C-alpha positions as CSV (number, residue, x, y, z in Angstrom):
1,M,16.5,-2.4,-14.8
2,E,17.5,1.2,-13.3
3,K,19.1,1.8,-16.8
4,K,15.8,2.0,-18.6
5,F,14.4,4.9,-16.0
6,A,13.7,7.8,-18.4
7,A,12.2,11.6,-17.2
8,Q,10.0,13.0,-19.6
9,L,11.1,16.6,-20.2
10,Y,7.2,17.8,-20.0
11,T,7.9,18.3,-16.3
12,L,10.4,20.1,-16.8
13,R,8.7,22.6,-19.4
14,N,9.7,25.8,-17.8
15,E,13.0,25.0,-16.9
16,L,13.6,24.0,-20.6
17,K,12.5,27.6,-21.5
18,E,14.3,29.2,-18.3
19,E,17.9,27.4,-17.7
20,G,18.2,25.9,-20.9
21,I,18.6,22.6,-22.7
22,R,22.2,21.8,-21.7
23,P,21.6,23.0,-18.3
24,V,18.8,20.6,-17.3
25,F,20.0,17.7,-19.3
26,K,23.2,18.0,-17.4
27,K,21.5,18.2,-13.8
28,L,19.2,14.7,-14.9
29,K,22.2,13.4,-15.3
30,E,24.0,13.9,-11.9
31,M,20.5,13.3,-10.4
32,G,21.1,9.6,-11.8
33,W,18.7,9.4,-15.1
34,T,19.2,7.2,-18.2
35,G,17.5,8.2,-20.3
36,V,14.8,11.5,-21.2
37,Q,11.8,11.4,-23.0
38,I,12.4,14.2,-25.9
39,S,8.8,16.7,-25.1
40,A,8.2,20.2,-24.4
41,L,11.2,21.8,-26.2
42,P,10.8,25.7,-26.6
43,K,9.3,26.9,-29.6
44,D,12.9,27.9,-31.0
45,Y,14.8,25.0,-30.3
46,D,17.5,23.5,-32.2
47,P,17.6,20.0,-32.5
48,E,21.0,19.6,-32.9
49,E,21.8,21.1,-29.3
50,V,19.3,18.4,-28.6
51,A,21.4,15.4,-29.6
52,L,24.7,17.6,-28.1
53,A,23.2,17.5,-24.7
54,L,22.2,14.0,-25.2
55,E,25.9,12.8,-26.4
56,E,27.3,15.0,-23.9
57,N,25.8,13.7,-20.9
58,N,25.6,10.3,-21.9
59,L,21.9,10.2,-21.9
60,K,19.6,8.0,-24.5
61,A,16.6,9.2,-25.9
62,A,13.2,7.2,-24.7
63,G,11.1,8.3,-27.3
64,M,9.4,11.7,-29.0
65,H,5.6,12.6,-28.3
66,I,5.1,14.5,-31.3
67,G,1.5,16.3,-32.3
68,L,-0.9,14.7,-34.2
69,K,-0.7,17.7,-36.8
70,R,2.8,17.5,-37.0
71,L,3.0,14.0,-37.9
72,Q,0.7,14.6,-40.8
73,E,2.5,17.5,-41.6
74,D,5.8,17.7,-41.5
75,L,7.0,13.5,-41.0
76,N,10.0,14.0,-43.1
77,S,11.5,16.2,-40.3
78,V,10.4,14.1,-37.3
79,L,12.0,11.4,-38.4
80,K,15.1,12.9,-39.5
81,E,15.0,14.1,-35.6
82,A,14.6,10.9,-34.4
83,N,17.7,9.4,-35.9
84,L,19.8,12.7,-34.9
85,Y,18.5,11.6,-31.2
86,G,19.0,7.8,-31.9
87,T,15.9,6.5,-31.1
88,K,13.2,4.5,-33.2
89,D,9.7,5.7,-31.1
90,I,7.8,8.2,-31.9
91,I,4.4,9.2,-29.9
92,C,1.6,10.8,-30.3
93,P,0.8,12.6,-26.7
94,F,-2.7,14.7,-26.7
95,L,-5.9,15.4,-29.1
96,S,-7.6,18.1,-29.1
97,D,-10.9,19.0,-28.0
98,E,-13.0,18.6,-31.0
99,L,-11.1,14.8,-31.9
100,R,-12.5,13.1,-28.7
101,N,-15.9,11.9,-30.4
102,E,-16.4,8.7,-32.0
103,T,-15.8,10.0,-35.7
104,G,-12.5,12.2,-34.2
105,Y,-11.0,8.9,-32.3
106,R,-12.1,6.9,-35.6
107,E,-10.1,9.5,-38.0
108,V,-7.4,9.7,-35.1
109,K,-6.8,5.9,-35.4
110,E,-6.4,6.0,-39.1
111,T,-4.3,8.7,-39.1
112,L,-1.5,7.1,-37.1
113,N,-1.5,4.0,-39.0
114,N,-0.8,6.1,-42.1
115,V,1.9,7.7,-40.2
116,A,3.4,4.1,-39.0
117,K,2.9,2.9,-43.1
118,Q,5.0,5.7,-44.2
119,A,7.6,5.7,-41.3
120,Q,8.6,2.2,-42.0
121,G,11.5,1.0,-39.3
122,Y,9.8,3.5,-36.8
123,R,7.1,2.3,-33.9
124,I,4.5,5.0,-33.4
125,S,2.4,4.6,-30.1
126,Y,-0.3,6.9,-28.6
127,H,-0.2,8.0,-25.1
128,N,-3.5,8.4,-23.3
129,H,-4.8,10.7,-21.1
130,D,-8.5,9.6,-19.1
131,F,-10.9,11.6,-21.7
132,E,-10.7,8.7,-23.9
133,F,-12.8,6.7,-21.2
134,N,-15.2,8.6,-22.1
135,S,-16.1,7.8,-25.1
136,E,-17.7,3.9,-26.6
137,I,-16.8,3.1,-30.2
138,D,-17.6,-0.6,-31.3
139,G,-18.1,-1.6,-27.9
140,Q,-15.0,-0.5,-26.4
141,D,-13.8,2.1,-24.9
142,A,-11.6,4.6,-27.2
143,L,-8.2,3.9,-25.7
144,S,-9.3,0.4,-26.3
145,F,-10.3,0.9,-29.8
146,I,-7.1,3.3,-30.4
147,L,-4.7,0.2,-29.5
148,N,-6.6,-2.4,-30.5
149,P,-5.0,-5.2,-32.2
150,Q,-7.4,-6.3,-34.7
151,N,-7.1,-6.0,-38.6
152,D,-3.5,-4.8,-39.1
153,N,-3.1,-2.1,-36.5
154,K,0.4,-0.8,-36.2
155,I,-0.9,1.5,-33.2
156,L,1.1,0.6,-29.8
157,A,0.9,1.6,-26.3
158,E,2.1,4.0,-24.1
159,I,-0.2,3.7,-21.3
160,D,-0.2,6.6,-18.6
161,V,-1.2,4.4,-15.3
162,F,-2.0,8.0,-13.6
163,W,-5.2,8.6,-16.5
164,V,-5.9,5.2,-15.9
165,K,-6.3,5.0,-11.9
166,K,-8.3,8.3,-12.6
167,G,-10.5,6.9,-15.1
168,G,-11.4,4.1,-12.1
169,Y,-9.1,1.5,-13.7
170,D,-6.6,-1.0,-12.1
171,P,-3.4,0.0,-13.9
172,V,-2.0,-3.5,-13.7
173,E,-5.3,-5.0,-15.0
174,F,-5.3,-2.5,-17.5
175,I,-1.9,-2.8,-18.9
176,S,-2.3,-6.8,-19.3
177,P,-3.0,-7.2,-22.8
178,Y,-0.5,-4.6,-24.0
179,S,2.5,-7.6,-23.5
180,D,4.9,-7.3,-26.3
181,R,3.1,-4.6,-27.5
182,M,3.8,-1.3,-25.4
183,P,8.0,-0.2,-25.8
184,I,7.4,2.7,-23.4
185,I,5.6,3.3,-20.2
186,H,4.1,6.3,-18.6
187,L,4.7,6.5,-14.4
188,K,3.3,8.9,-12.2
189,D,1.3,8.9,-8.9
190,M,-1.7,9.8,-7.6
191,T,-1.8,11.6,-4.2
192,K,-3.7,9.7,-1.1
193,D,-5.8,12.7,-0.5
194,D,-9.7,13.2,-2.1
195,R,-7.6,15.8,-4.7
196,Q,-6.6,12.6,-6.7
197,T,-3.9,15.0,-8.3
198,F,-0.1,14.0,-9.1
199,A,2.4,13.0,-7.1
200,E,5.9,11.6,-7.2
201,V,6.4,8.1,-8.2
202,G,5.9,5.8,-4.7
203,E,4.3,8.7,-3.0
204,G,0.9,7.7,-3.5
205,V,-1.6,4.9,-4.1
206,I,-0.4,3.4,-7.4
207,D,0.9,0.1,-7.1
208,F,4.8,0.6,-8.8
209,L,5.8,-2.7,-8.0
210,S,3.1,-4.8,-9.9
211,I,3.7,-2.1,-12.4
212,L,7.8,-2.8,-12.8
213,K,7.4,-6.7,-12.5
214,W,4.6,-6.9,-15.0
215,G,7.5,-4.3,-17.5
216,E,10.5,-6.7,-16.7
217,A,8.0,-9.8,-17.8
218,N,6.2,-7.8,-20.9
219,G,8.8,-5.9,-22.6
220,I,8.4,-2.7,-21.8
221,E,11.8,-0.6,-22.6
222,W,11.6,2.6,-21.1
223,Y,9.4,3.6,-17.6
224,A,9.1,7.6,-18.4
225,V,8.7,9.1,-15.4
226,E,6.3,12.8,-16.0
227,Q,4.5,14.3,-12.8
228,D,2.4,17.4,-14.7
229,V,2.2,19.8,-12.0
230,C,4.2,19.6,-9.3
231,E,4.1,22.0,-5.7
232,R,7.9,22.1,-5.3
233,S,10.7,22.0,-7.4
234,P,10.1,19.3,-10.7
235,F,13.8,18.7,-10.0
236,D,13.0,17.6,-6.5
237,C,9.7,15.6,-7.6
238,L,11.6,13.8,-10.1
239,Q,14.6,12.9,-7.8
240,T,12.0,11.7,-5.4
241,S,10.4,9.3,-8.0
242,L,13.9,8.2,-9.0
243,N,15.2,7.3,-6.1
244,N,11.7,5.3,-5.1
245,L,11.9,3.2,-8.5
246,K,15.5,2.1,-7.7
247,R,14.4,1.2,-4.4
248,L,11.7,-0.9,-5.6
249,A,14.3,-1.8,-8.7
250,K,16.7,-3.3,-5.7
251,Q,13.9,-5.0,-3.8
252,M,12.8,-6.7,-7.6
253,S,16.6,-7.9,-7.5
254,H,17.0,-8.8,-4.1
255,H,13.9,-11.3,-4.6
256,K,15.3,-12.9,-7.4
257,S,17.8,-13.4,-6.2
258,E,16.6,-15.2,-2.9
259,A,14.4,-17.5,-5.2
260,G,17.5,-18.4,-7.2
261,K,19.0,-19.7,-3.9
């Protein structure tokens, strides 16, 4: 399982600008990460440099976060970039305010299905926040509507467990319908205090052991760790998250071997 842990680059958006892509990727490899999820690169980034940084550090690309507008207007270059990085996963990460209503969500679902039809051989997923829980469409929240597998819906899930918790749901219960429909899951924790803000994985209130157990039984290929806001060095935060995940992975492995005796 440890080979499935990836650092989401949004956590290091400032470091990517200040230190550069290759130095940041080198640090992540030295920390023990196996993959990175491509996101939040500097505006003038060179895809060839990203590919080089992946290759020279033996890091895998755990998908790409690509905005809806670029998916609509620049899909061919997105697919070329995905090929360059060696990934088949393309994820829509966020929606602007004007789309956060019934009409907007219906348009988003139609758009992403059209993208999926054009991008044969790639997987198109949707990453949630908590605002989707504020709208109801066809008797379900907007996130469930977007991901509902009926009517040949081709959109896969990239559930962010923090935002599910923030929305008032139990993460393990919420992800249960997405067995083999979620190649990548987003892990971030929530602080134990009243702020309910971002915490390193394993340092807050979310039950990650249960999430990892579910993930291993239900087709998760990458566990992408993201921390939107860090109260100390983002590298230190990511290291704490990785250390805790590896500890949980060892715990699971130990229990499995004990059960097999």
